GUZA-494078 format. One record per residue (C-alpha): z, x, y; residue number from 0. Coordinates in Angstrom, 1 decimal. Layout:
NODE; Z; X; Y; NUM;
...
! end
This chain:
NODE; -79.4; -4.2; -79.3; 0;
NODE; -79.4; -0.6; -80.4; 1;
NODE; -76.0; 0.7; -81.3; 2;
NODE; -74.6; 3.5; -79.0; 3;
NODE; -75.0; 6.1; -81.7; 4;
NODE; -78.8; 5.3; -81.9; 5;
NODE; -79.2; 5.5; -78.1; 6;
NODE; -77.2; 8.8; -78.1; 7;
NODE; -79.3; 10.2; -80.9; 8;
NODE; -82.6; 9.3; -79.1; 9;
NODE; -81.3; 11.0; -75.9; 10;
NODE; -80.3; 14.1; -77.9; 11;
NODE; -83.7; 14.3; -79.5; 12;
NODE; -85.4; 14.1; -76.1; 13;
NODE; -83.1; 16.9; -74.8; 14;
NODE; -83.8; 19.0; -77.9; 15;
NODE; -87.5; 18.5; -77.5; 16;
NODE; -87.2; 19.8; -73.9; 17;
NODE; -85.2; 22.8; -75.0; 18;
NODE; -87.2; 23.7; -78.1; 19;
NODE; -90.8; 22.8; -77.2; 20;
NODE; -90.5; 23.7; -73.5; 21;
NODE; -93.4; 23.0; -71.2; 22;
NODE; -95.5; 21.7; -74.0; 23;
NODE; -93.2; 18.7; -74.3; 24;
NODE; -93.4; 17.8; -70.6; 25;
NODE; -96.1; 15.1; -70.8; 26;
NODE; -94.1; 13.5; -73.6; 27;
NODE; -90.6; 13.5; -72.2; 28;
NODE; -91.1; 12.9; -68.4; 29;
NODE; -92.0; 9.3; -69.0; 30;
NODE; -88.6; 8.8; -70.5; 31;
NODE; -86.7; 9.9; -67.4; 32;
NODE; -86.2; 6.3; -66.3; 33;
NODE; -84.7; 5.3; -69.6; 34;
NODE; -82.4; 8.3; -69.6; 35;
NODE; -81.2; 7.5; -66.2; 36;
NODE; -80.6; 3.8; -67.2; 37;
NODE; -78.4; 5.0; -70.1; 38;
NODE; -76.1; 6.5; -67.5; 39;
NODE; -74.7; 3.0; -67.2; 40;
NODE; -73.7; 2.8; -70.8; 41;
NODE; -70.2; 1.7; -71.7; 42;
NODE; -70.1; 4.6; -74.2; 43;
NODE; -69.0; 7.9; -72.8; 44;
NODE; -71.0; 9.9; -75.3; 45;
NODE; -74.2; 8.0; -74.4; 46;
NODE; -73.5; 8.6; -70.7; 47;
NODE; -73.0; 12.3; -71.3; 48;
NODE; -76.2; 12.5; -73.3; 49;
NODE; -78.0; 10.6; -70.6; 50;
NODE; -76.9; 13.1; -67.9; 51;
NODE; -77.8; 16.1; -70.1; 52;
NODE; -81.2; 14.6; -71.1; 53;
NODE; -82.2; 13.6; -67.5; 54;
NODE; -81.2; 17.1; -66.3; 55;
NODE; -83.3; 18.7; -69.1; 56;
NODE; -86.3; 16.5; -68.2; 57;
NODE; -86.1; 17.3; -64.5; 58;
NODE; -85.7; 21.0; -65.2; 59;
NODE; -88.8; 20.9; -67.5; 60;
NODE; -91.0; 19.0; -65.1; 61;
NODE; -93.8; 20.9; -63.4; 62;
NODE; -92.8; 21.5; -59.7; 63;
NODE; -96.2; 20.0; -58.7; 64;
NODE; -95.3; 16.8; -60.6; 65;
NODE; -91.9; 16.3; -58.9; 66;
NODE; -93.1; 14.6; -55.7; 67;
NODE; -95.6; 12.3; -57.4; 68;
NODE; -93.9; 11.6; -60.7; 69;
NODE; -90.3; 12.5; -60.9; 70;
NODE; -89.1; 11.5; -57.4; 71;
NODE; -90.5; 8.0; -57.5; 72;
NODE; -88.5; 7.4; -60.7; 73;
NODE; -85.4; 8.8; -59.1; 74;
NODE; -85.8; 6.7; -56.0; 75;
NODE; -86.2; 3.6; -58.1; 76;
NODE; -83.0; 4.5; -60.0; 77;
NODE; -81.2; 4.5; -56.7; 78;
NODE; -81.9; 0.7; -56.5; 79;
NODE; -79.9; 0.1; -59.7; 80;
NODE; -76.7; -2.0; -59.3; 81;
NODE; -74.9; 0.5; -61.6; 82;
NODE; -73.2; 3.2; -59.7; 83;
NODE; -73.4; 5.8; -62.5; 84;
NODE; -77.2; 5.5; -62.6; 85;
NODE; -77.2; 6.1; -58.8; 86;
NODE; -75.0; 9.2; -59.2; 87;
NODE; -77.1; 10.6; -61.9; 88;
NODE; -80.3; 10.0; -59.9; 89;
NODE; -78.7; 11.7; -56.8; 90;
NODE; -77.7; 14.7; -59.0; 91;
NODE; -81.3; 14.9; -60.3; 92;
NODE; -82.6; 14.8; -56.7; 93;
NODE; -80.3; 17.6; -55.8; 94;
NODE; -81.6; 19.5; -58.9; 95;
NODE; -85.2; 19.0; -57.7; 96;
NODE; -84.3; 20.3; -54.3; 97;
NODE; -82.5; 23.4; -55.6; 98;
! end
């Protein structure tokens, strides 16, 4: 198992990549959306916060044309999670897509 600090660090790197590299990072970070959503269920508050920030950054970065075919299926799959925090984060990202 990866310690919480390692998971938080990975999420922070993904978020930084979104913010620094911008659209050029999209093909590299969008595949990690599901993992970021899953980390919303972490027992560590800092990991949960990083997961929310990272998933938000990934959705914000995603090309609008990729949202229906790539992002939304990941979000809908996350809604099947037994963890309520994952569902809440997925719903917030769906709202972000709709805005």
